[in-house]
C-alpha positions in Angstrom: -6.7 14.1 8.7 -10.2 15.2 9.5 -11.0 16.3 6.0 -14.0 14.2 5.1 -13.6 14.9 1.3 -10.5 12.7 1.4 -12.6 9.6 2.1 -12.8 8.4 -1.5 -9.1 8.5 -2.0 -8.6 6.3 1.1 -11.6 4.1 0.3 -10.6 3.4 -3.3 -7.0 2.7 -2.4 -8.1 0.3 0.4 -10.6 -1.4 -1.8 -7.9 -1.8 -4.5 -5.6 -3.5 -2.0 -8.4 -5.7 -0.8 -9.2 -6.8 -4.4 -5.6 -7.3 -5.4 -5.0 -9.6 -2.4 -8.2 -11.4 -3.2 -7.1 -11.9 -6.8 -3.7 -13.3 -5.7 -5.4 -15.6 -3.2 -7.9 -16.8 -5.8 -5.0 -18.1 -7.9 -4.0 -20.7 -5.2 -5.1 -24.3 -5.2 -6.7 -23.8 -1.7 -8.9 -21.1 -3.1 -9.9 -23.3 -6.0 -10.9 -26.0 -3.6 -12.8 -23.5 -1.5 -14.7 -22.2 -4.5 -15.5 -25.7 -5.6 -16.8 -26.8 -2.2 -19.1 -23.7 -2.0 -20.0 -23.7 -5.8 -18.7 -20.2 -6.2 -18.1 -19.0 -9.8 -14.8 -17.1 -10.4 -15.9 -13.9 -12.2 -18.9 -13.1 -9.9 -16.6 -13.7 -7.0 -14.1 -11.1 -8.3 -17.0 -8.6 -8.7 -18.3 -9.4 -5.2 -14.8 -8.9 -3.8 -14.5 -5.5 -5.4 -17.9 -4.4 -4.0 -17.3 -5.9 -0.6 -13.8 -4.3 -0.4 -15.2 -0.9 -1.4 -17.9 -1.2 1.3 -15.4 -2.2 4.0 -12.9 0.4 2.9 -15.5 3.2 2.8 -16.6 2.3 6.4 -13.1 2.2 7.7 -12.1 5.4 5.9 -15.2 7.3 7.0 -14.8 6.4 10.7 -11.1 7.2 10.5 -11.7 10.6 9.0 -14.8 11.5 10.9 -13.8 10.4 14.4 -10.0 10.5 14.6 -9.9 11.5 18.2 -12.3 8.8 19.4 -10.3 5.9 18.0 -7.5 4.5 20.3 -4.0 4.8 18.8 -1.4 7.5 18.2 -1.1 7.2 14.4 -3.5 6.8 11.5 -1.9 3.4 10.8 -2.7 2.1 14.3 -6.2 3.5 14.1 -6.8 2.0 10.6 -5.6 -1.4 11.7 -7.8 -1.3 14.8 -10.8 -0.4 12.6 -9.9 -3.1 10.1 -9.8 -5.6 13.0 -13.3 -4.5 13.9 -14.4 -5.0 10.3 -12.8 -8.4 10.3 -14.7 -9.4 13.4 -18.0 -8.1 12.0 -17.5 -9.9 8.7 -16.7 -13.1 10.6 -19.7 -12.9 13.0 -22.2 -11.6 10.5 -21.2 -13.5 7.3 -18.8 -16.3 7.9 -20.4 -18.0 10.9 -23.9 -18.1 9.6 -22.7 -19.0 6.1 -20.7 -21.9 7.2 -22.5 -23.3 10.2 -26.2 -22.8 9.5 -26.2 -24.7 6.2 -25.4 -28.2 5.3 -21.9 -27.8 4.1 -19.4 -30.6 4.3 -16.6 -29.9 6.8 -17.8 -26.4 7.9 -14.9 -25.9 10.3 -12.3 -26.3 7.5 -14.2 -23.9 5.2 -14.6 -21.5 8.1 -10.9 -21.4 8.8 -10.0 -21.0 5.2 -12.5 -18.2 4.8 -11.2 -16.5 8.0 -7.6 -16.7 6.7 -8.6 -15.2 3.3 -10.5 -12.4 5.0 -7.7 -11.7 7.5 -5.2 -11.2 4.6 -7.6 -9.1 2.5 -8.7 -6.9 5.4 -5.2 -6.5 6.7 -4.0 -5.2 3.3 -7.0 -2.8 3.2 -6.1 -1.5 6.7 -2.4 -1.1 5.9 -3.1 0.9 2.7 -5.7 3.1 4.4 -3.4 3.7 7.3 -0.5 4.5 5.1 -2.5 7.1 3.1 -3.9 8.4 6.4 -0.3 9.0 7.6 0.4 11.0 4.4 -2.8 13.0 4.8 -2.0 13.8 8.4 1.5 15.1 7.5 0.1 17.5 4.8 
């Protein structure tokens, strides 16, 4: 599991999972209302989700492959989910909190909870896929 060259396989698979969950969420009425409240255009949002998912997946994959013994947990799945939780907390603190509460948005708490829910689903999917592929890599 410590082969750094396997990072792109994990990162691309994790980013794909992130983007697919984002696409499925974006088709819901809640997401349409959220985009409308924040004046987010659909196609640029899909591109940003692909880039954001790739960035998060690359970070999770790199740490997972580079420092496997320093991450708590017995399996790559547990380690990947822990790293994904850290990524979720970072995204929430660095992006969601300032974006929702430092502006003049109507009903920032509602938008913050929706955004956290979306991110939790997307980042969880990313972590599961990376962990699953990490399990396979470790068995080989």
